[in-house]
PASEBA-1860 file (N, C-alpha, C; in nm, 3 decimals):
! residues 248
1> MLTLEKAK> -7.946/5.790/12.251/-8.006/5.661/12.258/-8.057/5.622/12.118 ~ -8.037/5.501/12.075/-8.078/5.447/11.948/-8.223/5.407/11.949 ~ -8.295/5.479/11.864/-8.442/5.445/11.855/-8.463/5.345/11.744 ~ -8.590/5.299/11.738/-8.624/5.198/11.632/-8.623/5.260/11.491 ~ -8.661/5.382/11.477/-8.666/5.448/11.348/-8.523/5.467/11.298 ~ -8.427/5.513/11.388/-8.291/5.531/11.342/-8.227/5.399/11.303 ~ -8.264/5.295/11.377/-8.207/5.159/11.340/-8.258/5.116/11.206 ~ -8.384/5.141/11.172/-8.438/5.107/11.041/-8.369/5.183/10.930
9> EILNAPKN> -8.337/5.316/10.961/-8.269/5.394/10.856/-8.128/5.343/10.833 ~ -8.065/5.304/10.943/-7.924/5.246/10.926/-7.928/5.118/10.852 ~ -8.018/5.026/10.887/-8.024/4.898/10.820/-8.068/4.907/10.676 ~ -8.165/4.991/10.648/-8.223/5.005/10.511/-8.165/5.118/10.435 ~ -8.046/5.156/10.470/-7.984/5.265/10.399/-7.948/5.222/10.258 ~ -7.968/5.305/10.152/-7.935/5.267/10.014/-7.785/5.258/9.995 ~ -7.741/5.182/9.901/-7.597/5.158/9.877/-7.528/5.278/9.822 ~ -7.595/5.354/9.736/-7.535/5.470/9.668/-7.547/5.595/9.753
17> GFKRPRIR> -7.606/5.591/9.864/-7.617/5.706/9.947/-7.731/5.797/9.925 ~ -7.821/5.757/9.825/-7.944/5.833/9.803/-8.055/5.791/9.891 ~ -8.139/5.890/9.918/-8.257/5.862/10.005/-8.370/5.807/9.924 ~ -8.438/5.713/9.980/-8.557/5.656/9.911/-8.670/5.756/9.911 ~ -8.736/5.775/9.796/-8.844/5.875/9.794/-8.963/5.820/9.864 ~ -9.052/5.909/9.902/-9.173/5.870/9.971/-9.270/5.798/9.875 ~ -9.347/5.710/9.933/-9.445/5.637/9.855/-9.562/5.730/9.826 ~ -9.598/5.742/9.700/-9.701/5.830/9.659/-9.840/5.765/9.687
25> TLEHRDAP> -9.927/5.840/9.735/-10.059/5.792/9.763/-10.150/5.818/9.642 ~ -10.233/5.724/9.601/-10.324/5.738/9.490/-10.440/5.826/9.529 ~ -10.463/5.923/9.440/-10.574/6.010/9.467/-10.690/5.972/9.372 ~ -10.798/5.928/9.428/-10.915/5.888/9.347/-11.004/6.009/9.324 ~ -11.006/6.043/9.194/-11.089/6.160/9.159/-11.208/6.110/9.076 ~ -11.328/6.149/9.126/-11.449/6.107/9.057/-11.473/6.197/8.934 ~ -11.486/6.132/8.817/-11.516/6.204/8.699/-11.654/6.260/8.697 ~ -11.676/6.379/8.640/-11.813/6.433/8.640/-11.902/6.354/8.546
33> FVRPTSGV> -12.025/6.328/8.585/-12.121/6.255/8.507/-12.179/6.345/8.401 ~ -12.167/6.305/8.278/-12.219/6.384/8.162/-12.309/6.291/8.084 ~ -12.431/6.334/8.065/-12.528/6.257/7.988/-12.495/6.260/7.841 ~ -12.494/6.146/7.775/-12.463/6.148/7.630/-12.578/6.211/7.552 ~ -12.537/6.284/7.447/-12.637/6.348/7.363/-12.666/6.267/7.236 ~ -12.583/6.173/7.202/-12.612/6.089/7.086/-12.537/5.957/7.101 ~ -12.575/5.860/7.021/-12.506/5.731/7.024/-12.598/5.622/7.084 ~ -12.537/5.506/7.107/-12.608/5.386/7.155/-12.654/5.407/7.299
41> VHDIINLP> -12.567/5.461/7.381/-12.607/5.483/7.522/-12.719/5.583/7.536 ~ -12.716/5.688/7.449/-12.828/5.783/7.450/-12.961/5.722/7.411 ~ -12.953/5.629/7.310/-13.082/5.560/7.270/-13.132/5.469/7.381 ~ -13.034/5.407/7.453/-13.077/5.313/7.562/-13.142/5.394/7.677 ~ -13.084/5.508/7.713/-13.133/5.587/7.827/-13.268/5.647/7.794 ~ -13.278/5.697/7.672/-13.402/5.770/7.627/-13.487/5.678/7.542 ~ -13.532/5.569/7.597/-13.617/5.479/7.524/-13.762/5.544/7.514 ~ -13.832/5.514/7.407/-13.969/5.571/7.398/-14.058/5.506/7.496
49> QFARPVEK> -14.157/5.577/7.547/-14.251/5.519/7.647/-14.346/5.416/7.583 ~ -14.386/5.448/7.463/-14.481/5.360/7.398/-14.415/5.309/7.266 ~ -14.404/5.180/7.254/-14.346/5.115/7.135/-14.450/5.044/7.061 ~ -14.451/5.064/6.930/-14.548/4.990/6.847/-14.504/4.844/6.821 ~ -14.596/4.751/6.825/-14.549/4.613/6.801/-14.507/4.591/6.653 ~ -14.400/4.522/6.642/-14.344/4.496/6.506/-14.405/4.373/6.450 ~ -14.463/4.382/6.337/-14.529/4.265/6.274/-14.421/4.179/6.209 ~ -14.414/4.058/6.247/-14.316/3.965/6.192/-14.368/3.913/6.054
57> KPVAQHRC> -14.276/3.913/5.964/-14.310/3.866/5.833/-14.324/3.712/5.828 ~ -14.408/3.662/5.747/-14.422/3.517/5.743/-14.292/3.448/5.692 ~ -14.262/3.330/5.744/-14.136/3.264/5.711/-14.173/3.134/5.637 ~ -14.105/3.105/5.525/-14.127/2.981/5.455/-14.050/2.874/5.521 ~ -14.121/2.759/5.545/-14.065/2.643/5.621/-14.101/2.514/5.548 ~ -14.000/2.434/5.530/-14.022/2.304/5.470/-14.087/2.209/5.572 ~ -14.193/2.140/5.529/-14.277/2.050/5.615/-14.323/2.137/5.735 ~ -14.405/2.234/5.705/-14.449/2.332/5.801/-14.526/2.271/5.918
65> EDYVNLLQ> -14.619/2.177/5.889/-14.702/2.117/5.994/-14.613/2.041/6.093 ~ -14.524/1.960/6.044/-14.436/1.885/6.135/-14.350/1.980/6.219 ~ -14.305/2.087/6.159/-14.227/2.185/6.237/-14.301/2.250/6.352 ~ -14.429/2.287/6.322/-14.512/2.351/6.426/-14.544/2.252/6.538 ~ -14.574/2.127/6.504/-14.604/2.027/6.611/-14.486/2.003/6.697 ~ -14.371/1.980/6.638/-14.248/1.961/6.718/-14.215/2.080/6.807 ~ -14.234/2.200/6.751/-14.209/2.320/6.827/-14.305/2.337/6.947 ~ -14.426/2.297/6.933/-14.526/2.302/7.039/-14.488/2.202/7.147
73> KNYEKCGV> -14.447/2.083/7.114/-14.402/1.987/7.209/-14.282/2.033/7.287 ~ -14.192/2.096/7.223/-14.073/2.148/7.294/-14.108/2.265/7.390 ~ -14.204/2.351/7.351/-14.250/2.458/7.446/-14.317/2.397/7.567 ~ -14.404/2.295/7.546/-14.474/2.233/7.662/-14.379/2.167/7.755 ~ -14.276/2.102/7.696/-14.178/2.033/7.778/-14.092/2.133/7.863 ~ -14.066/2.244/7.810/-13.989/2.350/7.882/-14.077/2.440/7.968 ~ -14.208/2.426/7.959/-14.298/2.507/8.039/-14.311/2.647/7.992 ~ -14.308/2.666/7.863/-14.311/2.804/7.807/-14.443/2.814/7.728
81> PFRKPNAY> -14.517/2.919/7.744/-14.642/2.933/7.667/-14.614/2.932/7.517 ~ -14.691/2.861/7.445/-14.672/2.839/7.303/-14.743/2.950/7.223 ~ -14.670/3.001/7.124/-14.728/3.097/7.028/-14.700/3.043/6.889 ~ -14.806/3.023/6.817/-14.789/2.966/6.679/-14.714/3.058/6.587 ~ -14.606/3.015/6.523/-14.533/3.106/6.438/-14.602/3.127/6.310 ~ -14.574/3.237/6.250/-14.634/3.275/6.119/-14.549/3.215/6.010 ~ -14.574/3.088/5.985/-14.498/3.015/5.884/-14.590/2.950/5.781 ~ -14.537/2.931/5.665/-14.612/2.862/5.557/-14.522/2.764/5.485
89> ESVVTHHV> -14.585/2.678/5.411/-14.511/2.572/5.344/-14.432/2.631/5.228 ~ -14.306/2.600/5.228/-14.217/2.651/5.119/-14.235/2.564/4.997 ~ -14.228/2.631/4.883/-14.245/2.563/4.754/-14.101/2.549/4.691 ~ -14.064/2.424/4.672/-13.937/2.397/4.616/-13.943/2.402/4.466 ~ -13.864/2.492/4.404/-13.859/2.509/4.262/-13.730/2.448/4.205 ~ -13.743/2.363/4.113/-13.621/2.299/4.055/-13.593/2.370/3.921 ~ -13.474/2.407/3.902/-13.429/2.472/3.777/-13.403/2.367/3.676 ~ -13.478/2.373/3.568/-13.466/2.280/3.459/-13.362/2.335/3.365
97> SSAPEKHI> -13.249/2.268/3.353/-13.137/2.307/3.273/-13.129/2.213/3.148 ~ -13.101/2.270/3.037/-13.092/2.194/2.916/-12.963/2.117/2.911 ~ -12.957/2.011/2.834/-12.834/1.931/2.823/-12.726/2.012/2.758 ~ -12.602/2.007/2.815/-12.491/2.083/2.754/-12.461/2.036/2.614 ~ -12.416/2.134/2.538/-12.376/2.101/2.397/-12.238/2.031/2.395 ~ -12.230/1.938/2.307/-12.100/1.860/2.293/-12.026/1.929/2.175 ~ -11.932/2.013/2.213/-11.857/2.085/2.113/-11.740/2.004/2.061 ~ -11.710/2.021/1.934/-11.599/1.951/1.876/-11.464/2.022/1.910
105> EHLDQVLV> -11.361/1.943/1.928/-11.238/2.003/1.973/-11.155/2.061/1.856 ~ -11.149/1.991/1.742/-11.070/2.037/1.629/-11.154/2.036/1.502 ~ -11.148/2.148/1.427/-11.227/2.161/1.307/-11.163/2.087/1.188 ~ -11.028/2.068/1.193/-10.963/2.011/1.074/-10.957/1.856/1.081 ~ -11.047/1.794/1.151/-11.055/1.649/1.164/-11.187/1.598/1.113 ~ -11.188/1.474/1.071/-11.309/1.404/1.028/-11.365/1.325/1.144 ~ -11.486/1.352/1.178/-11.549/1.277/1.290/-11.606/1.146/1.235 ~ -11.587/1.043/1.316/-11.635/0.908/1.277/-11.728/0.862/1.392
113> RLTVLKNG> -11.850/0.824/1.352/-11.947/0.770/1.451/-11.987/0.628/1.415 ~ -11.989/0.546/1.517/-12.020/0.407/1.502/-12.154/0.379/1.567 ~ -12.243/0.316/1.499/-12.376/0.276/1.554/-12.397/0.124/1.527 ~ -12.427/0.052/1.634/-12.452/-0.091/1.622/-12.598/-0.117/1.602 ~ -12.626/-0.188/1.492/-12.773/-0.216/1.455/-12.819/-0.338/1.533 ~ -12.948/-0.365/1.522/-13.004/-0.480/1.593/-12.957/-0.614/1.538 ~ -12.931/-0.621/1.410/-12.885/-0.749/1.348/-12.736/-0.774/1.372 ~ -12.667/-0.685/1.445/-12.530/-0.707/1.475/-12.434/-0.635/1.384
121> RVRLNCIT> -12.480/-0.574/1.286/-12.393/-0.498/1.193/-12.357/-0.362/1.255 ~ -12.241/-0.311/1.215/-12.192/-0.181/1.261/-12.196/-0.084/1.150 ~ -12.261/0.027/1.170/-12.272/0.135/1.067/-12.166/0.239/1.099 ~ -12.091/0.273/0.999/-11.986/0.376/1.017/-12.027/0.501/0.939 ~ -12.027/0.613/1.009/-12.071/0.741/0.951/-11.957/0.840/0.966 ~ -11.908/0.889/0.845/-11.800/0.991/0.852/-11.858/1.127/0.828 ~ -11.829/1.220/0.918/-11.877/1.356/0.912/-11.760/1.440/0.870 ~ -11.766/1.496/0.751/-11.657/1.573/0.690/-11.687/1.723/0.680
129> QAAELYDK> -11.798/1.764/0.734/-11.840/1.907/0.721/-11.742/2.000/0.793 ~ -11.691/1.955/0.911/-11.596/2.041/0.984/-11.466/2.062/0.911 ~ -11.418/1.952/0.852/-11.288/1.959/0.776/-11.311/2.037/0.651 ~ -11.425/2.032/0.590/-11.452/2.119/0.462/-11.456/2.268/0.506 ~ -11.519/2.300/0.614/-11.518/2.437/0.662/-11.378/2.487/0.686 ~ -11.293/2.408/0.743/-11.158/2.448/0.768/-11.079/2.465/0.640 ~ -11.092/2.372/0.547/-11.014/2.382/0.420/-11.060/2.497/0.331 ~ -11.192/2.518/0.324/-11.242/2.625/0.234/-11.239/2.766/0.288
137> YYSKGKPP> -11.263/2.780/0.420/-11.284/2.913/0.474/-11.183/2.950/0.584 ~ -11.178/2.870/0.694/-11.100/2.908/0.807/-10.947/2.912/0.784 ~ -10.899/2.819/0.701/-10.756/2.819/0.671/-10.713/2.931/0.585 ~ -10.808/2.989/0.506/-10.777/3.102/0.420/-10.819/3.237/0.483 ~ -10.871/3.229/0.604/-10.906/3.354/0.673/-11.035/3.416/0.625 ~ -11.130/3.337/0.573/-11.254/3.384/0.522/-11.366/3.339/0.607 ~ -11.469/3.422/0.644/-11.581/3.380/0.719/-11.676/3.300/0.634 ~ -11.725/3.186/0.671/-11.821/3.107/0.594/-11.957/3.177/0.594
145> PLKVLTTA> -12.035/3.155/0.487/-12.173/3.205/0.481/-12.262/3.135/0.584 ~ -12.373/3.197/0.619/-12.457/3.147/0.726/-12.522/3.014/0.685 ~ -12.563/2.996/0.567/-12.627/2.871/0.530/-12.531/2.755/0.538 ~ -12.409/2.772/0.491/-12.311/2.662/0.501/-12.276/2.633/0.645 ~ -12.270/2.738/0.729/-12.236/2.723/0.866/-12.345/2.646/0.941 ~ -12.468/2.681/0.921/-12.578/2.614/0.992/-12.589/2.469/0.952 ~ -12.578/2.436/0.823/-12.583/2.293/0.783/-12.474/2.215/0.833 ~ -12.354/2.273/0.842/-12.239/2.197/0.896/-12.258/2.167/1.048
153> YKKLGYSD> -12.305/2.265/1.120/-12.326/2.244/1.266/-12.440/2.148/1.290 ~ -12.538/2.151/1.203/-12.652/2.059/1.221/-12.609/1.914/1.195 ~ -12.517/1.895/1.095/-12.467/1.760/1.076/-12.378/1.718/1.193 ~ -12.311/1.808/1.254/-12.223/1.769/1.369/-12.305/1.736/1.490 ~ -12.437/1.766/1.493/-12.523/1.724/1.612/-12.559/1.829/1.702 ~ -12.548/1.957/1.666/-12.588/2.069/1.755/-12.743/2.083/1.757 ~ -12.792/2.138/1.868/-12.934/2.152/1.883/-12.990/2.267/1.807 ~ -13.125/2.272/1.799/-13.192/2.385/1.729/-13.171/2.515/1.801
161> AFLDKLSA> -13.169/2.510/1.933/-13.151/2.634/2.007/-13.013/2.697/1.982 ~ -12.913/2.609/1.973/-12.776/2.661/1.940/-12.772/2.716/1.801 ~ -12.841/2.656/1.708/-12.841/2.707/1.567/-12.916/2.841/1.558 ~ -13.024/2.856/1.632/-13.098/2.986/1.635/-13.006/3.097/1.693 ~ -12.937/3.063/1.801/-12.849/3.160/1.858/-12.732/3.196/1.769 ~ -12.684/3.096/1.693/-12.575/3.123/1.599/-12.620/3.211/1.489 ~ -12.739/3.192/1.434/-12.791/3.273/1.328/-12.817/3.415/1.368 ~ -12.870/3.434/1.495/-12.894/3.567/1.548/-12.762/3.640/1.571
169> SYKTKQAF> -12.661/3.580/1.627/-12.533/3.647/1.648/-12.463/3.681/1.511 ~ -12.485/3.596/1.413/-12.425/3.623/1.279/-12.485/3.749/1.219 ~ -12.620/3.765/1.234/-12.686/3.878/1.178/-12.645/4.011/1.256 ~ -12.632/4.000/1.385/-12.589/4.122/1.461/-12.448/4.162/1.419 ~ -12.362/4.063/1.394/-12.220/4.100/1.360/-12.221/4.161/1.221 ~ -12.305/4.115/1.126/-12.309/4.175/0.997/-12.361/4.322/1.003 ~ -12.461/4.346/1.085/-12.510/4.482/1.096/-12.407/4.573/1.163 ~ -12.332/4.520/1.259/-12.230/4.601/1.324/-12.116/4.628/1.226
177> AKKMGKVL> -12.082/4.531/1.140/-11.976/4.555/1.044/-12.012/4.663/0.940 ~ -12.142/4.668/0.903/-12.180/4.776/0.811/-12.169/4.916/0.880 ~ -12.211/4.921/1.005/-12.200/5.049/1.075/-12.055/5.095/1.092 ~ -11.967/4.996/1.127/-11.827/5.029/1.150/-11.766/5.076/1.017 ~ -11.807/5.015/0.902/-11.748/5.058/0.773/-11.774/5.205/0.746 ~ -11.899/5.247/0.772/-11.934/5.389/0.750/-11.855/5.480/0.845 ~ -11.840/5.435/0.967/-11.762/5.518/1.070/-11.621/5.533/1.025 ~ -11.557/5.422/0.982/-11.417/5.431/0.941/-11.401/5.513/0.816
185> DLIFEKST> -11.495/5.507/0.722/-11.488/5.595/0.604/-11.495/5.743/0.644 ~ -11.578/5.777/0.739/-11.590/5.915/0.784/-11.458/5.962/0.849 ~ -11.392/5.873/0.922/-11.273/5.912/0.995/-11.154/5.928/0.899 ~ -11.130/5.832/0.809/-11.009/5.834/0.729/-11.025/5.908/0.597 ~ -11.141/5.921/0.545/-11.163/5.991/0.419/-11.201/6.136/0.440 ~ -11.205/6.187/0.561/-11.243/6.324/0.588/-11.134/6.418/0.542 ~ -11.005/6.385/0.556/-10.895/6.474/0.518/-10.878/6.481/0.366 ~ -10.908/6.374/0.292/-10.885/6.377/0.149/-10.992/6.457/0.072
193> VKSKKKDP> -11.115/6.456/0.126/-11.220/6.531/0.055/-11.214/6.677/0.093 ~ -11.206/6.761/-0.009/-11.199/6.907/0.018/-11.341/6.964/0.031 ~ -11.354/7.042/0.128/-11.485/7.104/0.157/-11.503/7.223/0.059 ~ -11.615/7.229/-0.004/-11.647/7.337/-0.094/-11.686/7.463/-0.021 ~ -11.626/7.577/-0.060/-11.657/7.704/0.003/-11.788/7.751/-0.052 ~ -11.873/7.793/0.036/-12.004/7.850/-0.002/-11.988/7.989/-0.053 ~ -12.053/8.020/-0.161/-12.046/8.159/-0.222/-12.116/8.256/-0.127 ~ -12.057/8.367/-0.101/-12.123/8.464/-0.011/-12.240/8.526/-0.079
201> PPQARQDE> -12.333/8.579/-0.011/-12.453/8.647/-0.071/-12.412/8.769/-0.149 ~ -12.493/8.814/-0.245/-12.458/8.932/-0.325/-12.435/9.060/-0.247 ~ -12.505/9.084/-0.137/-12.487/9.199/-0.057/-12.350/9.198/0.005 ~ -12.300/9.082/0.053/-12.165/9.072/0.112/-12.058/9.100/0.004 ~ -12.081/9.052/-0.120/-11.987/9.086/-0.230/-11.970/9.230/-0.251 ~ -12.083/9.303/-0.258/-12.081/9.445/-0.277/-12.005/9.520/-0.168 ~ -12.024/9.475/-0.043/-11.955/9.536/0.068/-11.802/9.519/0.059 ~ -11.760/9.391/0.016/-11.619/9.361/0.002/-11.558/9.449/-0.114
209> SDVEDDEE> -11.631/9.462/-0.223/-11.576/9.539/-0.333/-11.564/9.687/-0.294 ~ -11.657/9.744/-0.219/-11.647/9.880/-0.168/-11.530/9.901/-0.079 ~ -11.506/9.804/0.007/-11.394/9.817/0.099/-11.263/9.813/0.022 ~ -11.249/9.728/-0.082/-11.122/9.723/-0.164/-11.101/9.856/-0.233 ~ -11.212/9.915/-0.291/-11.194/10.042/-0.357/-11.143/10.154/-0.266 ~ -11.201/10.152/-0.144/-11.151/10.252/-0.045/-11.006/10.238/-0.010 ~ -10.961/10.114/-0.005/-10.819/10.085/0.029/-10.731/10.132/-0.081 ~ -10.772/10.114/-0.210/-10.691/10.158/-0.326/-10.681/10.305/-0.328
217> EDEGPEED> -10.790/10.378/-0.298/-10.784/10.523/-0.291/-10.689/10.579/-0.182 ~ -10.691/10.507/-0.072/-10.601/10.555/0.037/-10.459/10.529/0.000 ~ -10.427/10.425/-0.071/-10.286/10.394/-0.110/-10.235/10.486/-0.218 ~ -10.318/10.556/-0.300/-10.279/10.639/-0.412/-10.185/10.753/-0.372 ~ -10.221/10.840/-0.289/-10.140/10.959/-0.248/-10.003/10.919/-0.192 ~ -10.001/10.812/-0.123/-9.872/10.767/-0.065/-9.775/10.736/-0.175 ~ -9.821/10.667/-0.285/-9.730/10.636/-0.396/-9.683/10.760/-0.465 ~ -9.773/10.863/-0.483/-9.734/10.991/-0.547/-9.625/11.064/-0.462
225> EALVGDDE> -9.646/11.063/-0.334/-9.548/11.125/-0.248/-9.409/11.059/-0.262 ~ -9.414/10.924/-0.274/-9.290/10.852/-0.286/-9.224/10.888/-0.418 ~ -9.292/10.907/-0.525/-9.238/10.945/-0.657/-9.177/11.085/-0.649 ~ -9.247/11.174/-0.580/-9.197/11.313/-0.570/-9.068/11.317/-0.491 ~ -9.060/11.235/-0.386/-8.937/11.228/-0.306/-8.822/11.175/-0.390 ~ -8.843/11.081/-0.476/-8.732/11.020/-0.560/-8.687/11.127/-0.658 ~ -8.773/11.208/-0.715/-8.736/11.311/-0.809/-8.648/11.417/-0.745 ~ -8.680/11.458/-0.621/-8.599/11.557/-0.551/-8.460/11.502/-0.527
233> DEDVEEDV> -8.444/11.376/-0.492/-8.314/11.314/-0.470/-8.231/11.321/-0.593 ~ -8.291/11.290/-0.711/-8.220/11.292/-0.837/-8.168/11.432/-0.871 ~ -8.252/11.535/-0.841/-8.206/11.671/-0.870/-8.092/11.709/-0.788 ~ -8.091/11.673/-0.662/-7.980/11.701/-0.573/-7.853/11.639/-0.623 ~ -7.862/11.514/-0.669/-7.744/11.444/-0.720/-7.686/11.515/-0.843 ~ -7.774/11.557/-0.935/-7.720/11.628/-1.055/-7.648/11.760/-1.020 ~ -7.701/11.830/-0.922/-7.641/11.957/-0.882/-7.502/11.933/-0.827 ~ -7.484/11.830/-0.749/-7.354/11.796/-0.689/-7.255/11.766/-0.797
241> EDDIDLDE> -7.294/11.695/-0.903/-7.204/11.658/-1.012/-7.164/11.784/-1.089 ~ -7.252/11.875/-1.110/-7.215/12.001/-1.176/-7.114/12.088/-1.102 ~ -7.132/12.089/-0.971/-7.031/12.165/-0.886/-6.894/12.105/-0.900 ~ -6.890/11.977/-0.902/-6.755/11.914/-0.912/-6.689/11.945/-1.045 ~ -6.765/11.954/-1.154/-6.705/11.980/-1.286/-6.651/12.124/-1.291 ~ -6.715/12.218/-1.229/-6.674/12.356/-1.232/-6.540/12.377/-1.157 ~ -6.527/12.311/-1.043/-6.405/12.324/-0.962/-6.290/12.278/-1.042 ~ -6.302/12.168/-1.115/-6.191/12.114/-1.183/-6.148/12.212/-1.295
END
């Protein structure tokens, strides 16, 4: 007899002839609870029982009275108890900056300045100091002296602060050039200068002379032995020659 389960198996049979696997049931495993030993969670769990109140630092506020009044009105409107903030009036400090210097663009040009007088006449002023600096010094690769440089920049309209700074930097450069000259002389002239040998003390000289005498005495017998050996060789050669003459 055909049952309902067999009918479902026949109708839901897979096309390839494989059996459908069973549906796996999820197993819920509870992870063990471990208390953290460090970190943010540890700090939250182990909060101190008594906490000291933190003193808030005073805050600078522009228009402090108006700010406090408006803040109080807002607290009353929201139904929140008002606590006066620790604020004080901020002092606005303005940085006073000097007027920027008007630098010249090209040194080899003559500057022309026009000034209109009260009577309607126009005064023309030609400033040739920059062109003179270029012709005499900069075009030839020579640094101008300090006095000529300061007078030229003063005529060009530079301020006293700029001139003081220019003179100070000029002096520091001159001092640095003197130091560098000595350093370069030490570096490049060191090989050409021969170092003088210091004379040894008299006791060291006597020791050296004694050592040389001992060496000469040691070398003497060896030379005598060499001479004796040469004489014996000569005697043997003479005997050999005499033997040859007799046989003949």
